[in-house]
C-alpha positions in Angstrom: 104.4 93.4 96.7 102.4 95.3 94.1 103.8 96.3 90.7 107.4 97.4 90.7 107.3 98.6 94.4 110.5 97.7 96.3 109.9 95.6 99.4 112.4 95.3 102.2 112.5 93.3 105.4 113.1 94.6 108.9 113.1 92.2 111.7 110.8 89.5 110.3 108.3 91.8 108.6 108.2 93.2 105.0 107.8 96.9 104.3 106.9 98.5 101.0 109.2 101.4 100.0 106.8 104.2 99.1 105.9 107.7 100.2 102.4 108.7 101.4 101.0 109.8 98.0 102.3 106.6 96.4 100.6 104.6 99.1 97.2 106.4 98.6 97.5 105.9 94.8 98.5 102.2 95.1 95.7 101.4 97.5 93.1 103.2 95.3 94.2 101.2 92.3 94.0 97.9 94.2 90.5 98.8 95.4 89.4 99.5 91.8 90.3 96.0 90.7 88.3 94.3 93.5 89.1 90.7 92.5 88.7 87.5 94.5 89.0 87.7 98.3 89.5 90.9 100.2 93.1 92.1 100.1 94.8 93.2 103.4 96.9 96.3 103.9 98.8 96.6 107.1 100.6 99.5 108.8 103.1 98.0 111.3 104.5 100.1 114.0 107.1 99.2 116.7 104.5 97.4 118.8 103.4 95.3 115.8 107.1 94.4 115.0 107.6 93.2 118.6 104.4 91.2 118.7 105.3 89.6 115.4 108.6 88.5 116.8 106.7 86.5 119.5 104.0 85.0 117.2 104.9 83.4 113.8 101.2 83.2 112.9 100.8 86.9 113.4 104.0 87.6 111.5 102.7 85.5 108.6 99.5 87.6 108.4 101.6 90.8 108.1 104.0 89.2 105.6 101.1 88.0 103.4 99.5 91.5 103.2 99.3 93.0 99.7 100.9 96.2 101.1 102.8 96.8 104.3 103.5 100.5 105.2 105.6 101.6 108.1 103.6 103.4 110.8 106.4 104.4 113.1 109.3 106.8 112.9 111.7 104.4 114.7 111.2 101.9 111.8 111.9 104.7 109.2 115.0 105.8 111.1 116.3 102.2 111.4 115.7 101.6 107.7 118.0 104.5 106.9 120.7 103.3 109.3 120.9 100.0 107.5 120.7 101.4 104.0 117.2 100.4 103.2 115.7 103.9 103.4 112.0 103.9 103.8 111.0 107.5 102.7 108.5 108.3 105.4 106.0 107.1 107.9 102.5 106.1 106.6 99.8 106.0 109.3 96.3 104.6 109.4 95.2 107.9 110.9 96.5 109.8 107.8 95.4 107.2 105.3 91.7 107.1 106.3 90.8 110.8 105.4 93.2 110.8 102.4 91.7 107.6 101.0 88.2 108.9 101.6 89.0 111.9 99.4 90.5 109.7 96.7 87.6 107.3 96.9 85.1 110.1 96.3 87.0 111.3 93.2 87.3 107.7 91.9 83.6 106.9 92.6 84.6 104.2 95.1 82.8 103.3 98.3 84.1 103.0 101.8 82.9 101.3 105.0 84.0 102.1 108.5 83.9 99.1 110.8 84.5 99.3 114.6 85.4 102.0 117.0 83.6 103.1 120.2 79.9 103.8 120.3 78.9 106.4 117.7 82.5 107.1 116.5 82.0 105.6 113.1 78.8 107.6 112.5 80.6 110.8 113.5 83.6 110.0 111.4 81.3 109.2 108.4 79.6 112.6 108.8 83.0 114.4 109.0 84.3 112.7 105.8 81.0 113.4 104.0 81.2 117.0 104.9 84.5 117.3 103.1 83.4 115.0 100.2 79.6 115.3 99.7 79.6 112.7 96.9 81.4 110.1 99.0 79.6 106.7 99.2 80.1 105.7 102.8 78.5 103.5 105.4 79.5 102.1 108.8 78.8 99.5 111.5 80.0 99.1 115.1 79.8 95.5 116.2 79.3 94.8 119.9 82.3 94.1 122.1 83.4 90.4 121.8 81.4 90.0 118.6 84.2 87.8 117.0 83.6 85.1 119.7 79.8 84.9 119.0 79.0 83.1 115.7 75.7 85.0 115.2 77.2 88.4 115.9 80.2 87.7 113.7 78.0 86.6 110.9 75.9 89.7 111.3 79.0 91.9 111.1 80.2 90.3 107.9 76.7 90.6 106.5 76.6 94.4 107.3 79.8 94.9 105.4 78.8 92.7 102.5 75.4 94.4 102.2 77.2 97.7 101.3 79.8 95.8 99.2 82.5 98.5 99.8 85.6 99.0 97.7 87.6 100.1 100.8 87.0 98.7 104.2 88.5 100.4 107.3 88.6 98.2 110.4 89.2 99.8 113.7 89.3 97.0 116.2 92.8 97.6 117.6 95.8 95.6 116.7 96.4 92.7 116.3 92.7 91.8 116.6 91.8 93.8 113.4 94.5 92.1 111.3 93.6 88.7 112.6 89.9 89.2 112.0 90.4 90.5 108.4 92.8 87.6 107.6 90.5 85.0 109.0 87.4 86.3 107.1 89.0 87.7 103.9 87.4 85.1 101.7 83.9 86.0 103.1 84.3 89.7 102.8 82.9 91.4 99.6 85.4 94.3 99.8 88.2 95.2 97.5 90.7 96.0 100.2 90.7 96.1 104.0 93.0 98.2 106.2 93.4 97.9 109.9 93.4 101.5 111.1 93.3 101.2 114.9 92.1 104.5 116.4 91.9 106.3 113.0 88.1 106.2 113.2 88.1 108.1 116.5 90.7 110.6 115.2 88.5 111.2 112.1 85.4 111.6 114.3 87.2 114.2 116.5 86.9 112.0 119.6 90.6 111.8 120.0 93.2 114.5 119.3 96.5 113.6 117.5 99.8 114.8 118.7 101.2 118.1 117.3 102.9 117.7 114.0 106.4 118.2 115.5 105.8 115.3 117.9 104.6 113.1 115.0 107.6 114.0 112.9 110.0 113.5 115.8 108.8 110.0 116.6 107.1 111.2 119.8 103.5 110.7 119.0 103.5 107.6 121.2 104.5 109.8 124.2 101.6 112.1 123.5 99.1 109.2 123.3 100.7 107.5 126.4 100.2 110.7 128.4 96.5 111.0 127.2 95.6 107.4 128.3 98.5 105.9 130.5 96.5 103.1 132.0 95.4 101.6 128.7 98.6 102.2 126.7 101.5 101.8 129.2 101.9 98.1 128.5 101.8 98.6 124.7 104.5 101.2 124.7 107.0 99.1 126.6 107.6 97.8 123.0 109.2 101.1 122.1 111.9 100.4 124.7 112.3 96.8 123.8 112.7 97.8 120.1 116.3 98.7 120.8 117.0 94.9 120.6 115.7 94.9 117.0 117.8 98.0 116.2 121.0 96.4 117.5 120.4 93.1 115.7 119.6 94.9 112.4 122.7 97.1 112.6 124.8 94.0 113.4 123.4 92.1 110.4 124.0 95.2 108.2 127.6 95.5 109.3 128.2 91.8 108.8 126.7 91.9 105.3 128.4 95.1 104.2 131.9 94.8 105.7 132.1 91.1 106.8 132.4 92.4 110.3 131.9 90.0 113.2 132.3 90.5 116.9 134.6 88.3 119.0 131.6 86.3 120.2 130.4 85.5 116.7 131.2 82.0 115.6 
């Protein structure tokens, strides 16, 4: 937790209670300090919550992050049901362009790492067109680079050569969070954020759902329809998340009213 920010727990992950503008401001301030090893910011969604329930090592990576921002309307809705009230959803796709603008104004540098062939270059050009003074560079490592010592070392060297204040990693989750956590002490970056497909969205290679679908918690439906073969398995988590909802509501009722079901010892 940073400063006086309130941090709550849902399932076994922490979430920082802040709106989008607060998140952009907080991340920018952390990037300015740039002390020690690279700090990790995570944006857990329903899929991440369910994965973390199956893997304590992954849950620990998320819990150790300097900031954890809810990327998922179901998580926001659940927080309100149990009296914890996250103000809004904060997505990597929204953070990347907003932080690029903030970085340009604050004279900070950013680096885009990952994404399909050419996406990072196109995203860089798009961001620079909006903020001509933005200091930005990028690198797309080859597929499976993290399993090859030489390629992995080269990837780290490419990032460190630019010495960015903000590092955006688009390797997909949980690969990106695991990679950042594993190499944080080697990365000369102030802060790193796993942003999934945000580089492709910024490049214009992928289209986001209409705003009404985003605000209604239906962006996952839009993405599933656009790429069902790749995403069908991932979005099963949205259905399984009902088990988390029921458990959290049960715990909330017990804590607030001392209520217990007949089957509770």
